[in-house]
C-alpha positions as CSV (number, residue, x, y, z in Angstrom):
1,M,62.8,106.2,71.0
2,S,64.6,107.7,74.1
3,D,66.2,111.1,74.1
4,A,69.6,109.5,74.2
5,T,68.9,107.5,71.1
6,N,67.6,110.6,69.3
7,N,70.7,112.5,70.2
8,M,73.0,109.7,69.0
9,L,71.1,109.5,65.6
10,Q,70.6,113.2,65.0
11,A,72.5,115.0,62.3
12,P,73.9,118.5,62.9
13,E,72.8,121.8,61.2
14,P,75.2,122.8,58.4
15,P,77.5,125.5,59.6
16,P,77.5,129.0,57.9
17,R,81.0,128.5,56.7
18,R,83.0,125.4,56.5
19,A,85.6,125.4,59.2
20,H,89.2,125.7,58.2
21,R,91.4,122.9,59.3
22,K,94.1,124.9,60.9
23,G,95.8,124.5,64.2
24,G,96.7,120.8,63.8
25,R,95.3,118.1,65.9
26,A,94.0,120.4,68.7
27,M,91.7,122.1,66.2
28,V,90.3,118.7,65.0
29,V,89.6,117.7,68.6
30,A,88.0,121.0,69.3
31,V,85.7,120.7,66.2
32,G,84.8,117.2,67.1
33,L,83.8,118.2,70.7
34,V,81.8,121.2,69.4
35,V,80.0,119.0,66.9
36,A,79.3,116.4,69.5
37,V,77.9,119.0,71.9
38,L,75.7,120.5,69.2
39,L,74.5,117.0,68.2
40,G,73.5,116.3,71.8
41,L,71.6,119.6,72.0
42,G,69.8,119.1,68.7
43,V,71.2,122.4,67.3
44,L,72.6,120.7,64.1
45,A,69.6,119.0,62.8
46,R,69.2,118.9,59.1
47,P,69.4,115.3,57.8
48,G,70.8,114.2,54.5
49,T,73.6,116.8,54.2
50,R,77.1,115.5,53.5
51,E,78.5,118.6,55.0
52,V,77.2,117.5,58.3
53,A,78.6,114.0,57.9
54,E,82.0,115.4,56.9
55,A,82.0,117.4,60.2
56,I,81.7,114.3,62.3
57,P,84.9,112.4,63.2
58,T,85.2,108.8,61.9
59,V,87.5,106.0,62.9
60,A,88.5,102.9,61.1
61,V,87.4,99.4,62.1
62,R,90.4,97.7,63.5
63,R,91.5,94.1,64.1
64,G,93.6,93.1,67.1
65,D,93.4,91.8,70.6
66,L,90.7,93.3,72.8
67,L,90.9,93.1,76.5
68,S,87.4,93.3,78.0
69,S,87.5,94.6,81.5
70,I,85.6,96.6,84.1
71,T,87.6,99.3,85.9
72,Q,86.3,100.7,89.2
73,R,87.7,102.7,92.1
74,G,87.3,101.5,95.6
75,A,89.1,101.1,98.9
76,L,91.1,98.3,100.6
77,W,89.3,96.5,103.4
78,A,89.6,93.1,105.0
79,M,86.8,90.7,104.0
80,E,86.9,88.9,107.4
81,P,88.0,91.5,110.0
82,F,88.0,90.7,113.7
83,E,85.1,92.8,115.0
84,V,84.7,94.3,118.4
85,K,81.0,94.9,118.9
86,N,78.9,96.6,121.6
87,E,77.3,93.7,123.4
88,V,75.5,95.8,126.0
89,E,71.7,95.9,125.5
90,G,70.1,99.1,124.4
91,W,72.2,102.2,123.8
92,S,75.5,102.9,125.5
93,T,77.6,106.0,125.6
94,I,81.3,105.7,124.8
95,L,83.4,107.1,127.6
96,E,86.8,106.1,126.3
97,I,88.1,104.5,123.1
98,V,91.6,103.8,121.8
99,E,92.6,106.1,118.9
100,E,92.0,104.9,115.4
101,G,95.1,103.5,113.8
102,T,96.6,102.3,117.0
103,V,98.6,99.1,116.6
104,I,97.6,96.4,119.2
105,T,100.6,94.3,120.0
106,P,100.7,90.8,121.4
107,E,101.9,92.3,124.7
108,D,98.8,94.5,124.8
109,V,96.6,91.4,124.3
110,E,98.5,89.7,127.1
111,N,98.2,92.6,129.5
112,G,94.5,93.1,128.7
113,K,94.7,96.6,127.2
114,V,91.4,98.5,127.4
115,L,90.1,99.3,123.9
116,V,86.7,100.7,124.8
117,R,85.0,101.8,128.0
118,L,81.3,102.3,128.0
119,D,79.1,104.2,130.5
120,S,77.9,101.7,133.1
121,S,76.4,104.0,135.7
122,G,72.8,103.1,134.7
123,L,73.6,99.4,134.8
124,E,75.2,99.7,138.3
125,E,72.0,101.3,139.6
126,T,70.0,98.5,138.0
127,E,72.4,95.9,139.6
128,A,71.5,97.3,143.1
129,D,67.8,96.9,142.4
130,R,68.4,93.4,141.0
131,E,70.3,92.3,144.1
132,I,67.4,93.3,146.4
133,S,64.9,91.5,144.2
134,F,67.2,88.5,144.1
135,Y,67.7,88.2,147.9
136,R,63.9,88.6,148.4
137,A,63.2,85.9,145.8
138,E,65.9,83.7,147.4
139,A,64.3,83.9,150.8
140,D,60.8,83.2,149.4
141,Y,62.2,80.2,147.6
142,K,63.8,78.8,150.7
143,Q,60.6,79.3,152.7
144,A,58.7,77.5,149.9
145,Q,61.1,74.6,150.1
146,E,60.6,74.3,153.8
147,D,56.8,74.5,153.5
148,H,56.9,71.8,150.9
149,A,59.0,69.5,153.1
150,I,56.7,70.1,156.1
151,Q,53.7,69.3,154.0
152,L,55.3,66.1,152.8
153,K,55.8,65.0,156.4
154,Q,52.4,66.1,157.5
155,N,50.8,64.1,154.6
156,E,52.8,61.0,155.6
157,S,51.6,61.4,159.2
158,N,47.9,62.0,158.3
159,I,47.8,59.0,155.9
160,A,49.6,56.7,158.4
161,L,47.1,57.7,161.1
162,S,44.2,57.2,158.8
163,E,45.5,53.8,157.7
164,L,45.8,52.8,161.4
165,N,42.2,53.8,162.0
166,V,41.1,51.7,159.1
167,K,43.1,48.8,160.5
168,F,41.7,49.2,164.0
169,A,38.2,49.5,162.8
170,R,38.6,46.3,160.8
171,M,40.1,44.5,163.8
172,E,37.1,45.6,165.9
173,L,34.7,44.4,163.3
174,D,36.5,41.0,163.1
175,R,36.7,40.8,166.9
176,Y,33.0,41.4,167.3
177,L,31.6,39.3,164.4
178,G,34.4,37.0,163.8
179,A,36.8,37.2,160.8
180,A,34.7,35.0,158.6
181,L,31.4,36.9,159.0
182,A,33.2,40.3,159.0
183,G,34.9,39.4,155.7
184,A,31.6,38.3,154.2
185,A,30.0,41.6,155.4
186,V,32.7,43.7,153.8
187,D,32.9,41.8,150.5
188,D,29.2,40.9,149.9
189,G,27.2,42.9,152.4
190,L,25.1,41.5,155.3
191,D,21.6,41.6,156.7
192,F,22.3,42.8,160.2
193,S,18.7,42.2,161.4
194,A,19.3,38.5,161.3
195,V,22.9,38.4,162.2
196,G,22.2,36.7,165.5
197,E,21.0,33.6,163.7
198,H,23.9,33.6,161.1
199,P,25.8,30.3,161.2
200,Q,29.1,32.1,160.7
201,L,28.6,34.4,163.7
202,G,31.7,34.4,165.9
203,G,33.8,36.7,168.0
204,V,32.4,38.7,170.9
205,A,28.9,38.6,169.5
206,K,28.9,34.8,169.5
207,Q,30.3,34.8,173.0
208,S,27.6,37.2,174.2
209,V,24.9,35.0,172.7
210,D,26.4,31.9,174.2
211,N,26.5,33.6,177.6
212,L,22.9,34.7,177.4
213,E,21.8,31.3,176.3
214,A,23.8,29.7,179.1
215,D,22.2,32.1,181.6
216,L,18.8,31.2,180.3
217,L,19.5,27.5,180.6
218,L,20.7,28.0,184.2
219,R,17.5,29.9,185.0
220,R,15.4,27.2,183.5
221,E,17.2,24.6,185.6
222,E,16.6,26.7,188.7
223,L,13.0,27.0,187.8
224,T,12.7,23.2,187.4
225,R,14.3,22.7,190.8
226,A,12.0,25.3,192.4
227,N,8.9,23.7,190.9
228,E,10.1,20.2,192.1
229,A,10.7,21.6,195.6
230,L,7.3,23.2,195.6
231,D,5.7,20.0,194.7
232,W,7.4,18.1,197.6
233,T,6.5,20.9,200.0
234,R,2.8,20.6,199.0
235,K,2.9,16.8,199.6
236,L,4.6,17.2,202.9
237,L,2.1,19.9,203.9
238,E,-0.7,17.4,203.3
239,R,1.0,14.9,205.6
240,G,1.7,17.6,208.1
241,Y,5.4,17.5,208.0
242,V,5.8,21.2,207.0
243,N,3.9,24.3,207.8
244,R,2.3,26.7,205.5
245,N,5.1,29.2,205.8
246,E,7.5,26.8,204.2
247,L,5.0,26.2,201.4
248,Q,4.7,29.9,200.8
249,S,8.5,30.3,200.8
250,D,8.8,27.6,198.1
251,E,6.0,29.1,196.1
252,L,7.9,32.4,196.2
253,Q,11.2,30.8,195.1
254,A,9.4,29.0,192.2
255,K,7.8,32.3,191.2
256,S,11.2,34.0,191.3
257,A,12.7,31.3,189.2
258,Q,9.9,31.7,186.7
259,I,10.5,35.4,186.5
260,A,14.3,34.9,186.1
261,V,13.7,32.5,183.2
262,E,11.4,35.0,181.5
263,A,13.9,37.8,182.0
264,A,16.7,35.7,180.6
265,E,14.6,34.8,177.6
266,E,13.7,38.4,177.0
267,E,17.3,39.5,177.4
268,L,18.4,36.9,174.8
269,R,15.7,38.0,172.5
270,L,16.5,41.7,172.8
271,F,20.2,41.1,172.3
272,K,19.6,39.1,169.1
273,R,16.9,41.5,167.9
274,Y,18.5,44.8,168.7
275,T,21.8,45.0,170.5
276,L,23.7,42.5,168.3
277,P,22.6,44.0,165.0
278,K,23.3,47.5,166.3
279,E,26.7,46.8,167.6
280,A,27.6,44.8,164.5
281,E,26.4,47.5,162.1
282,Q,28.1,50.3,164.1
283,R,31.4,48.5,163.8
284,Y,30.8,47.8,160.2
285,S,29.9,51.5,159.5
286,Q,32.9,52.7,161.5
287,Y,35.2,50.5,159.3
288,I,33.6,51.8,156.1
289,E,33.8,55.4,157.4
290,E,37.5,55.0,158.2
291,L,38.1,53.7,154.6
292,R,36.4,56.8,153.2
293,N,38.3,59.0,155.6
294,L,41.5,57.4,154.3
295,D,40.5,58.4,150.8
296,R,39.7,61.9,152.0
297,V,43.0,62.2,153.8
298,K,44.9,61.0,150.7
299,A,43.0,63.4,148.4
300,R,43.6,66.3,150.9
301,A,47.2,65.4,151.1
302,T,47.5,65.5,147.3
303,S,45.8,68.8,147.2
304,E,47.9,70.4,149.9
305,L,51.0,69.0,148.3
306,A,50.0,70.4,144.9
307,K,49.6,73.8,146.5
308,T,53.0,73.8,148.2
309,Q,54.5,72.4,145.0
310,A,53.0,75.1,142.9
311,S,54.2,77.7,145.4
312,L,57.6,76.1,145.3
313,D,57.7,76.1,141.5
314,T,56.6,79.7,141.3
315,R,59.1,80.9,143.8
316,E,61.8,78.8,142.2
317,A,61.0,80.3,138.8
318,R,61.1,83.8,140.3
319,Y,64.3,83.0,142.0
320,N,65.9,81.8,138.8
321,L,64.6,84.8,136.9
322,E,66.0,87.2,139.4
323,R,69.3,85.4,139.5
324,Q,69.5,85.4,135.7
325,R,68.6,89.1,135.6
326,L,71.3,89.9,138.2
327,E,73.9,87.8,136.3
328,K,72.9,89.4,133.0
329,T,73.2,92.9,134.5
330,R,76.6,92.0,136.0
331,T,77.7,90.6,132.6
332,M,76.5,93.8,130.9
333,I,78.6,95.8,133.4
334,E,81.6,93.6,132.5
335,K,81.0,94.1,128.8
336,C,81.2,97.9,129.3
337,V,85.0,97.4,129.5
338,I,86.3,95.9,126.2
339,R,89.9,94.6,126.3
340,A,92.2,93.6,123.5
341,T,92.0,90.0,122.4
342,Q,93.5,90.2,118.9
343,P,96.7,92.0,117.7
344,G,96.4,94.3,114.7
345,R,95.6,97.9,113.7
346,V,92.5,99.5,115.1
347,V,89.9,100.7,112.6
348,Y,86.7,102.3,113.9
349,G,83.5,100.5,112.9
350,G,81.6,101.9,109.9
351,A,84.7,103.0,108.2
352,S,83.6,101.4,104.9
353,N,80.2,103.1,105.2
354,P,80.6,106.9,105.0
355,Y,77.0,107.6,105.7
356,E,77.0,105.7,109.0
357,R,80.3,107.3,109.9
358,R,78.9,110.7,109.2
359,D,75.5,110.4,111.0
360,N,76.6,108.5,114.1
361,P,80.4,108.1,114.2
362,V,82.2,105.9,116.7
363,Q,83.9,108.4,119.0
364,E,83.9,109.4,122.7
365,G,80.5,110.7,123.7
366,S,78.6,109.0,121.0
367,S,75.6,106.8,121.9
368,I,75.9,103.4,120.2
369,E,73.2,100.8,119.8
370,E,73.6,97.1,120.7
371,N,75.5,94.9,118.3
372,R,77.1,98.0,116.6
373,T,80.7,97.3,115.5
374,L,83.0,99.6,117.5
375,I,86.3,98.5,116.2
376,E,87.6,96.3,113.4
377,I,91.0,94.7,113.4
378,P,91.6,93.7,109.7
379,D,93.0,90.3,108.9
380,P,95.6,91.0,106.2
381,S,95.2,87.5,104.7
382,T,91.6,88.5,103.7
383,L,92.5,91.8,102.2
384,A,90.4,92.9,99.2
385,A,89.5,96.0,97.2
386,R,85.8,96.7,97.8
387,L,84.1,98.2,94.8
388,N,80.6,99.5,93.9
389,V,79.8,98.1,90.5
390,E,76.7,99.4,88.6
391,E,74.0,96.9,87.8
392,T,74.6,97.2,84.0
393,Q,78.0,95.6,84.5
394,I,77.4,93.2,87.4
395,E,76.2,90.4,85.2
396,K,79.5,90.3,83.5
397,L,81.3,89.4,86.7
398,R,82.0,85.9,87.9
399,I,83.7,84.6,91.1
400,G,87.4,83.9,90.3
401,Q,87.9,86.4,87.5
402,P,91.4,87.8,87.5
403,A,92.0,91.4,88.3
404,L,94.8,94.0,88.6
405,I,94.8,96.4,91.6
406,S,96.7,99.6,91.7
407,L,97.1,101.6,94.9
408,E,97.1,105.4,94.8
409,A,99.5,105.5,97.8
410,V,102.0,103.3,95.9
411,A,102.4,104.7,92.5
412,G,103.4,102.4,89.7
413,K,102.8,99.2,91.6
414,V,100.1,96.8,90.4
415,L,99.0,93.8,92.5
416,A,97.3,90.7,91.2
417,G,93.9,89.6,92.6
418,H,90.6,87.9,91.8
419,V,86.9,88.4,92.3
420,A,86.1,86.8,95.7
421,R,82.6,88.0,96.5
422,I,79.7,89.5,94.6
423,S,76.8,90.8,96.7
424,P,73.5,89.3,95.6
425,M,71.6,92.5,96.8
426,A,72.1,96.1,95.8
427,S,73.9,98.3,98.3
428,A,71.5,99.9,100.7
429,A,74.0,102.6,101.7
430,H,73.8,104.1,98.2
431,A,70.1,103.6,97.6
432,W,68.9,106.7,99.4
433,L,71.3,108.9,97.5
434,N,70.0,107.8,94.1
435,P,67.1,105.2,94.3
436,D,67.2,104.7,90.5
437,K,70.9,103.8,90.4
438,K,71.7,100.4,91.8
439,V,75.2,99.4,92.7
440,Y,76.5,96.1,94.1
441,E,79.4,95.5,96.4
442,V,82.2,93.4,94.8
443,D,85.3,92.3,96.8
444,V,88.5,91.7,94.7
445,A,90.8,89.7,96.9
446,L,94.5,90.6,96.8
447,E,96.9,87.7,96.2
448,E,99.8,89.8,97.6
449,I,99.7,91.8,100.8
450,P,101.1,95.4,100.3
451,E,103.6,96.7,102.8
452,D,102.4,99.3,105.4
453,F,98.8,98.5,104.6
454,I,96.3,101.0,106.1
455,P,92.6,100.1,106.0
456,G,90.6,102.3,103.6
457,M,93.5,103.0,101.2
458,S,92.2,104.1,97.8
459,A,92.5,101.5,95.1
460,T,91.6,101.0,91.5
461,A,90.7,97.5,90.3
462,Q,90.6,96.4,86.7
463,I,88.6,93.1,86.5
464,I,89.4,91.1,83.4
465,V,86.1,90.0,82.0
466,A,87.3,88.5,78.7
467,N,90.4,88.6,76.5
468,R,89.5,88.4,72.8
469,E,92.4,87.7,70.3
470,D,92.4,88.8,66.7
471,V,88.9,90.4,66.6
472,L,87.3,93.5,65.0
473,Y,86.5,96.3,67.3
474,V,85.2,99.9,67.3
475,P,84.9,102.6,69.9
476,T,81.8,102.3,72.2
477,S,80.7,105.8,71.1
478,A,80.2,104.6,67.5
479,V,77.6,102.0,68.5
480,T,73.9,102.9,69.0
481,R,71.5,100.4,70.6
482,Y,67.7,100.3,70.0
483,K,65.4,97.7,71.4
484,G,68.3,95.3,72.0
485,W,69.7,95.7,68.5
486,A,73.1,97.3,67.8
487,F,73.7,99.7,64.9
488,C,76.5,102.0,63.7
489,W,76.8,104.6,61.0
490,V,79.3,103.5,58.3
491,R,80.9,106.0,56.0
492,T,80.4,105.1,52.3
493,P,81.0,106.8,49.0
494,D,77.2,107.3,48.7
495,G,76.9,108.8,52.2
496,P,76.3,107.6,55.7
497,L,74.8,104.1,56.0
498,L,73.1,102.8,59.2
499,R,74.2,99.2,59.6
500,H,73.1,96.4,62.0
501,L,75.9,94.8,64.1
502,E,76.4,91.7,66.1
503,T,78.6,92.7,69.1
504,G,80.5,90.7,71.6
505,A,82.8,91.5,74.5
506,S,83.3,95.2,75.4
507,S,85.6,97.3,77.5
508,D,85.3,100.8,78.8
509,R,86.4,102.1,75.4
510,F,85.9,99.5,72.7
511,V,83.3,97.0,71.6
512,E,83.9,93.7,69.7
513,V,82.2,93.4,66.4
514,K,81.4,89.8,65.5
515,D,79.5,90.6,62.3
516,G,78.3,93.6,60.3
517,L,81.6,95.4,59.6
518,R,84.8,94.8,57.8
519,E,88.3,95.7,58.8
520,G,89.2,99.2,57.5
521,E,85.7,100.5,57.1
522,E,85.2,103.9,58.7
523,V,82.4,104.4,61.2
524,Y,81.1,107.7,62.7
525,L,81.6,108.5,66.3
526,A,78.2,110.2,66.3
527,A,74.9,109.9,64.4
528,P,75.2,112.0,61.2
529,E,71.4,112.2,60.8
530,V,68.1,111.5,62.5
531,V,66.4,108.2,61.9
532,D,63.0,108.0,63.5
533,E,61.7,104.9,65.3
534,Q,59.4,103.8,62.4
535,R,62.4,103.6,60.0
536,L,64.4,101.7,62.5
537,D,61.5,99.2,63.1
538,E,61.1,98.8,59.3
539,H,64.9,98.2,59.0
540,I,64.7,95.6,61.8
541,Q,61.8,93.8,60.2
542,Q,63.7,93.8,56.9
543,I,66.7,92.2,58.6
544,K,64.4,89.5,60.1
545,E,62.9,88.7,56.7
546,T,66.2,88.7,55.0
547,E,68.1,86.6,57.5
548,G,65.2,84.3,58.6
549,P,65.5,82.5,61.9
550,A,69.0,83.9,62.3
551,A,67.6,87.4,63.0
552,V,64.5,86.6,65.0
553,G,66.0,88.0,68.2
554,P,68.4,90.9,68.5
555,E,72.0,89.5,68.3
556,Q,71.3,86.4,70.3
557,Q,69.7,84.0,67.8
558,P,72.0,81.3,66.4
559,Q,72.1,80.6,62.6
560,A,70.2,77.6,61.4
561,P,72.5,74.6,60.8
562,G,73.5,74.1,57.2
563,S,72.2,77.5,56.0
564,P,74.7,79.7,54.2
565,R,75.3,83.0,55.7
566,R,77.2,85.9,54.3
567,S,78.7,88.6,56.5
568,R,76.6,91.6,57.3
569,G,79.5,93.6,56.0
570,E,78.8,92.2,52.6
571,R,75.0,92.7,53.0
572,G,75.6,96.3,54.1
573,A,77.9,97.0,51.2
574,R,75.1,95.8,48.9
575,G,72.5,98.1,50.4
576,G,71.3,96.2,53.3
577,G,71.4,99.2,55.6
578,V,69.3,102.4,56.0
579,R,70.7,105.0,53.5
580,G,70.9,108.6,54.6
581,S,68.4,111.0,53.1
């Protein structure tokens, strides 16, 4: 059992003399406070004495309407304020800022009133460096564009020239061998050693062969004529008509003709055997080489174009990067001067967070990080009381629950509202102060806007959790909880009796009793004696066995359908509780 539970269930020591009840109500209150303090300290600790029980105040169980609510102090803030943030990268020093509480009018918005001026000296130096880098990158980019355009034209010229060379080489091959044989050689290949005898031979080669063959034929004809003339000269010499000199002359002509024939034959043979194949294959090889050279030119053109394109892309990217950096720097410089764009009352950023406002307040000379809220201009239509509700009570709240808000600045006036937002996470601003205590931000929206609203005004909100009509209730101090079970000490003629309760809604002062007590019974506001954990566990086990499934869980288990159930008040009156010693 915890220390708090022991203190609640501990009985006081009997006083040396019974206190006289003089002095009226003030004396009773004083005695009650002394007894409560001594109970909490464990000084009065002798169980089973009626004197102790008589010294502890009691109250009667009442019936009536119980308003279950949670009351919490907070401050008024706009849930959706217009925020003016520091949009400059890094940290910036505030040179000027409009005074907090200043009312920005529509005329101020129209005239562009300056709200905040941040230090831009460092950014202006950066701008100068950025401009130099930008102009250099711009020049490199233009040079790369020109180099790329030149390379495109050069590639076109080189490819066109190479294509012409291919065309001329093919024309030369066709001219020399003839189109038919040249086409066959290109498509299927050709044995150039026998090209002179090829039936499709044409062109210059055919013409050369024909000329050589014609010359050979002419030489043979001349040889025939020379031989015939020699024969007639010999016959005439025998008859004495010619002399021997003429015979020798004809013999010389015949011999010359024979030599000419042999020379023509050899020339034809050499042409067909060597010259023609050589010339044909040279032209064929030249054509093939031009084709290959065309491929090389195209590949080289592609490679050179890729280089210039890569250089162009790199310099373009660099140019764009430097341009963006320069534009960004200029934009940051412009953002160092923040002008009014929304009318309303100026509230410095972090006003709702006292720790942030203390450690790094928004003021002239402060260094503020990027995205920090400098100024908030509240929207009165979203006005709400911002509360910090402990985690023990947060589960009772629901969106839309009604609430009553009172302002300390306007005494006696109560405004209607409702729960508009419940934070799903515990507040980090309070975690460092007490890590074991979790609080959640709750916004209670006002349904009526107060006059002369000033952000941060103190407010107290009473959130209506439930409104129970005609129920039994007792003070919260009379109820003790152990392992999820609720108990209270009941005053009986036989002495204090610890009785199990089924509780319902509660407020800051009272708890609804659904079962376990009767109207008019008196309960103690503090434990008149000590009950150790073992006795409580035995009592809980007895309740479970007596009530069956209805008491399996502490206060939450429903009664089995059709099973009769008497009130715990009746069971307690019959001895169902733990009797004092």
